[in-house]
C-alpha positions in Angstrom: 74.9 -110.0 41.3 71.2 -109.9 42.3 69.8 -106.9 44.1 69.3 -107.4 47.8 66.0 -106.0 48.8 64.4 -105.4 52.2 60.7 -105.2 53.0 59.6 -101.7 53.6 56.4 -100.4 55.2 56.1 -97.8 52.5 53.3 -98.1 49.8 54.0 -97.1 46.3 51.4 -94.9 44.6 51.2 -94.6 40.8 48.8 -93.5 38.1 47.3 -96.9 37.4 48.7 -97.2 33.9 50.9 -100.1 32.7 53.9 -97.8 32.1 53.3 -96.4 35.6 53.4 -99.9 37.0 56.7 -100.6 35.2 58.1 -97.5 36.8 57.1 -99.0 40.2 59.2 -102.1 39.3 62.1 -99.7 38.4 61.7 -97.8 41.7 61.7 -101.1 43.6 65.1 -102.0 42.1 66.5 -98.5 42.5 65.5 -98.3 46.1 66.5 -101.9 46.8 63.2 -102.6 48.5 59.9 -104.4 48.2 57.0 -102.0 49.0 54.3 -102.9 51.4 51.7 -102.2 48.7 51.4 -100.9 45.1 48.3 -98.7 44.8 46.5 -97.1 41.9 44.9 -93.6 42.1 41.6 -94.9 43.5 42.9 -97.2 46.2 43.0 -96.2 49.8 46.0 -96.1 52.1 46.9 -99.6 53.4 49.8 -98.8 55.7 50.4 -96.5 58.6 53.9 -95.7 57.5 53.3 -93.4 54.6 53.5 -93.7 50.8 55.8 -92.8 48.0 54.5 -91.3 44.8 56.1 -93.0 41.8 56.1 -90.8 38.7 55.5 -92.3 35.3 58.7 -91.9 33.3 58.6 -93.2 29.7 62.3 -93.9 29.5 62.3 -96.0 32.7 59.1 -97.8 31.6 60.8 -98.7 28.3 63.9 -100.1 30.1 61.7 -102.4 32.3 59.6 -103.4 29.3 62.7 -104.3 27.4 64.0 -106.3 30.3 60.7 -108.3 30.5 61.0 -109.0 26.8 64.5 -110.4 27.2 63.1 -112.8 29.9 60.9 -114.4 27.3 57.3 -114.7 26.3 56.1 -116.6 29.4 57.3 -113.9 31.8 56.2 -111.0 29.6 52.7 -112.4 28.9 52.2 -113.2 32.6 52.9 -109.7 33.6 50.9 -108.1 30.8 47.9 -110.4 31.2 48.0 -110.3 35.0 47.9 -106.5 34.9 44.4 -106.8 33.3 43.1 -108.4 36.5 41.1 -106.5 39.0 41.9 -108.7 41.9 43.0 -106.9 45.1 46.8 -106.8 45.5 47.5 -107.7 41.9 50.0 -104.9 41.4 52.2 -106.0 44.3 52.0 -109.6 43.3 53.2 -108.8 39.8 56.0 -106.5 41.0 57.3 -109.3 43.3 57.0 -111.8 40.4 58.9 -109.5 38.0 61.6 -108.9 40.6 62.1 -112.6 41.1 62.3 -113.3 37.4 64.8 -110.5 36.9 66.9 -112.0 39.7 66.7 -115.7 38.8 65.9 -115.5 35.0 63.1 -117.0 32.9 63.2 -120.3 34.8 61.5 -118.6 37.8 58.2 -118.5 35.9 58.0 -122.3 36.3 58.6 -122.3 40.0 55.0 -122.6 41.0 55.9 -123.7 44.5 57.0 -120.1 45.1 54.2 -118.0 46.5 55.0 -115.0 44.3 55.1 -117.1 41.1 51.9 -118.9 42.1 50.1 -115.6 42.7 51.1 -114.2 39.3 50.1 -117.4 37.6 46.7 -117.3 39.3 46.2 -113.7 38.1 47.1 -114.7 34.5 44.9 -117.8 34.5 41.9 -115.9 35.9 42.0 -113.2 33.2 42.6 -115.8 30.4 39.8 -118.0 31.6 37.3 -115.1 31.6 38.5 -113.9 28.2 37.9 -117.4 26.8 34.4 -117.5 28.2 33.5 -114.2 26.5 35.0 -115.4 23.2 32.5 -118.3 23.5 29.5 -116.5 24.9 29.7 -112.9 23.5 26.6 -112.2 21.3 26.7 -109.5 18.6 23.6 -107.7 17.3 23.3 -105.4 14.4 22.8 -101.7 15.1 23.2 -98.8 12.7 25.1 -100.8 10.1 27.6 -102.2 12.6 27.8 -105.0 15.1 27.5 -104.3 18.8 27.8 -106.3 22.0 27.7 -105.6 25.7 29.7 -107.6 28.3 30.0 -107.5 32.1 33.4 -108.9 32.9 35.2 -109.0 36.2 38.5 -108.2 34.6 39.6 -105.9 31.8 39.5 -108.5 29.1 39.0 -106.3 26.0 42.7 -106.4 24.9 42.4 -110.2 24.9 39.3 -110.1 22.8 40.7 -107.7 20.3 42.9 -110.1 18.2 40.2 -112.8 18.1 37.3 -110.7 16.9 39.4 -108.6 14.5 40.7 -111.8 12.8 37.3 -113.5 12.8 35.4 -110.4 11.6 38.0 -108.8 9.2 35.4 -107.0 7.1 33.0 -105.9 9.8 32.8 -102.8 11.9 32.0 -103.7 15.5 31.9 -102.3 19.1 32.2 -104.4 22.3 31.2 -102.4 25.4 32.6 -103.4 28.7 29.8 -102.1 31.0 31.7 -103.0 34.1 34.7 -100.7 33.5 33.1 -98.2 31.1 35.4 -99.0 28.2 34.5 -99.9 24.6 36.6 -101.6 21.9 35.7 -100.1 18.6 36.8 -101.4 15.2 35.7 -99.1 12.4 37.1 -98.7 8.9 40.0 -101.0 9.7 41.1 -98.9 12.7 40.9 -100.1 16.3 40.6 -97.9 19.4 39.4 -97.9 23.0 36.8 -95.4 24.1 35.5 -94.3 27.5 31.8 -94.9 27.5 29.1 -94.6 30.2 26.5 -96.7 28.6 25.5 -98.5 25.4 21.8 -98.9 24.7 21.2 -101.5 22.1 18.4 -100.5 19.6 18.0 -103.4 17.3 15.6 -103.0 14.4 12.7 -105.4 13.6 14.9 -107.6 11.5 17.5 -108.0 14.3 14.8 -108.8 16.8 13.5 -111.4 14.5 16.9 -113.0 14.2 17.2 -113.0 18.0 13.8 -114.6 18.4 14.8 -117.3 15.9 18.0 -118.0 17.8 16.1 -118.4 21.0 13.6 -120.8 19.4 16.5 -122.8 18.0 18.2 -123.0 21.4 14.9 -124.1 23.0 14.3 -126.7 20.2 17.6 -128.3 21.0 16.6 -128.8 24.6 15.5 -132.3 25.6 13.4 -131.6 28.7 13.9 -135.1 30.1 17.6 -134.6 30.1 17.8 -131.0 31.3 20.5 -130.6 33.9 20.6 -127.0 35.3 23.7 -127.7 37.3 25.7 -129.0 34.3 24.4 -126.1 32.3 25.7 -123.6 34.8 29.1 -125.4 34.9 29.5 -124.9 31.1 27.8 -121.5 30.9 28.1 -119.8 34.4 25.0 -117.8 35.2 26.7 -114.5 35.4 27.2 -114.6 31.6 23.5 -115.1 30.9 22.6 -111.4 31.0 24.7 -110.9 27.8 23.4 -114.0 25.9 20.2 -113.4 24.0 19.2 -117.0 24.0 18.9 -116.8 27.8 16.6 -113.8 27.8 12.9 -114.2 28.2 10.9 -114.3 25.0 9.0 -111.0 24.7 6.4 -112.7 22.6 5.7 -115.3 25.4 2.4 -114.7 27.4 
């Protein structure tokens, strides 16, 4: 029989990790309640009625993760991908979505007329769309015998870039630095890890600068001035990605 839950004025506070979030889902079921908010360590108080600290418990997190896996790939991936979003309120939206799916089963993921399902779907779509853009627009440069790239995403998309670039560059060492969140994805000697970083200062050598200049000239040579459409260009390559695309940088050799 499904859990009956009431809406509470209490906000859940957790450590901001995915296992910690799963423990919030566990606590919601154990307390038979839907919290007013689910807050990470850096988020301010959003209710006048207090908060509950939800401790991260590995065993409870595993139980919830196993339950999500049993619900199928659609539900599991929506929660995993949605958690990478930085949209306000995403934790509560995903908790409500998870609760609905645990109650109604996998079919709940297709009930897009439900506001909780629609909210979780929008989170997943937003993260996936941004990851696909960076797969298309990310530009590597050579530095110190390895490839490096800097991106400025809104969401935490590095986990979604990992599989693509590891499979496309199986014999290369590379680093992708997420300058927005201060995290780097490093692949070196076949091992992959995430590192906390404050900054990444590209220092290409003369050969790398030459290749970048050639790429800019190639990009410019393809442009037919009479058919230039800035609006269409921004639709296909939104302007916020240009700072990380070397073909959009000014030519240092230009007067």
